[in-house]
Each structure stands twice: as structure tokens, then as C-alpha cells.
N, C-alpha and C positions, 0 to 999 in steps of 0.2 A: 885285426882291430874288430870284425866283424864279430868274434868269438869273443871279444871284450862287452862290447855294447850290448849282445845277447845273455852275456852272464849278468851283466848289471842288470838288465831287464826281468831276468828270472828272480834275482835276490829280491828286487824291489816286489815284484810279485807276491813271491813267498812272504815277505814282512807283510804286506797290506791283508795276506791271508790269514797272518797269524795275529792280527791286530782286528781284525773282523771277528775273532774266535773268543779273542779275550776281552773285548767291548762290553758284553754284559756283565762280566765279573767286575769291571770298573764302576759300572753302575750301582752293582750291588756293595761294593765296598765304599763308594761316595757316601749311600744311604745309610750307611751302618756309622759312619764316621760323623754323618750329622747326627743322626738319632745319639751317639755317645757324647756329642759335642753339648746338645739339649740338657742330658741328664745333668754333664757336669756343670752346665751353667745355673738349672736347676737347684742344685744341691749347693751352690756356692752362693745362689740368692734365698735359699734357706735357711742357711747358716748366718746369713746378715741378719737376717730377720729375727733369728733366735737372741743374737746379741743384743739386739735394739731392745727385747721385750726386757 
């Protein structure tokens, strides 16, 4: 039983470490996605303005 609990704790610590290593890339991906979304929305708004003219 002690081995099982220890193994679970070790796995959780390893998962937490991997999450800490990857967390900066999540921020970069989020910023890139936000910029892409703004560009797409800007293009859609630009097309609507051109169609109205």
C-alpha cells in the first residue's frame, strides 16, 4: 500500500514538473491565437466595409 501511495505521489510530482516546463509555451500559444483572431476579425470587418461602398 505504501508503494502505491508513493508511486502516485511521484507521478503527480512529475506531472506538475512537466506542467511547469510547458506553461510558458501555453502563454505563447495563447498570445499567437489572440493575434490571429484579431487579424481575422479585422479582415472580415474590412471586407464588410468594402462591400458597403
